[in-house]
N, C-alpha and C positions, 0 to 999 in steps of 0.2 A: 970337422964332421963330416964333410961330403966324402971326405978320403975313407974314412971307416967304413962308411956305409956302400960305397962301391967296393972295397977292397972285402967285405962281408957277401956282397952281390956276386965279384970274381969269383971267390972261393967256392961259391955255391955252384954255380956252373961249371966251374972245372971238376967239382966232386960226381956231380950229376955226367959231365962228360966221360969220367973215368969210369963211371958204374956201366954206362952204356958200352964204352971201348971194350971193357974185361966181356961184358956178354958177346960181343960181335967177335972176339977172337975165338971163341969156342965155335971153330968151324965143324960143321957135321954136316954129310949127305943127308939127305929126305930116307934113304934107305937105312943109313945107322941110327939116325933117330927113331924111327919105325921100330927097328930092332930093340934099342933101347928102350922105348916106351912099352913096347909088347912085354920085354922081360922083367920090366918092373912092376906093369901093371899086373900081369897075369900073376904075380907071386904077391898081391895086395893084401891076401888074407893073414899071410906072416908078420904085418907091420898092423900098429892102431890104426882104427878108422881115421878119414878125414878130420881136421878141427870141428867141433860143434857150431863153431861161429864162424862169419866170413872173414877173411883175411885177404888183403891187401896182396895178389901175386902178381903183380906187373913187373918187369924188369926193373930193378933197382930198389924197387920197396924193401923194407924191413918186414922179415917176420917176427911176430912178436916172442920173447925169450919163454912165455908157457906155452909155446906149441912145440911139440917134440917133431926133431929131424932125426931121420931115419939112414943110415948107411947104404950106399949103393951096392946092391949086393957084388959078390966076386963074379957071379954068372956074367956080368954085364961087360961084353967084349971090348967095348967102347973105353979104353983107358981115361981121356978127360973126364969122362963123366964121373970116375969114381974119387975123383978129388974132393967132390960136392957131398952135400947131405941133399936129401929130398923131404917134400912132404906131398901128401895127395890131396889134391882140392877138384873135388869131383870125382868126374873121368879124367882128369890132366895130373902131370907128374909135374912137382914145380922143383926145379934144381936151387939148392941155397949156397952161397959160401958160408962154410961153418963158422968162422971166426966173426963176421962182421953179421951174418944171418941177413944178407941181402940176396935177393932173388937175382939168380944170374940167366937163368932158360925155364919157360915153361913149354913142355910138351904135352899134346894128346893127339886123340884120334883123328 
């Protein structure tokens, strides 16, 4: 029985480490991040409002299925950002891996 518990705990730790590693591999300079944020946030009127309820937007968290995700606009010139979707959370842009709906990066002013 202890092996099963340990295996589950080890698996969970590995999954969390993989999520953190994914977020860390998206290297972006502060200037690039500012341009990405500004480009998306200035065009916020073209997407729906932020979710009416609070959502967990920490890196590695899962965005609920009923929260609409938006395509990153083609005007965002930082190509790695375009493989993700995003949702607005107040004045923050939350980048989400579309298949798993896991948060990979949160940027704000």
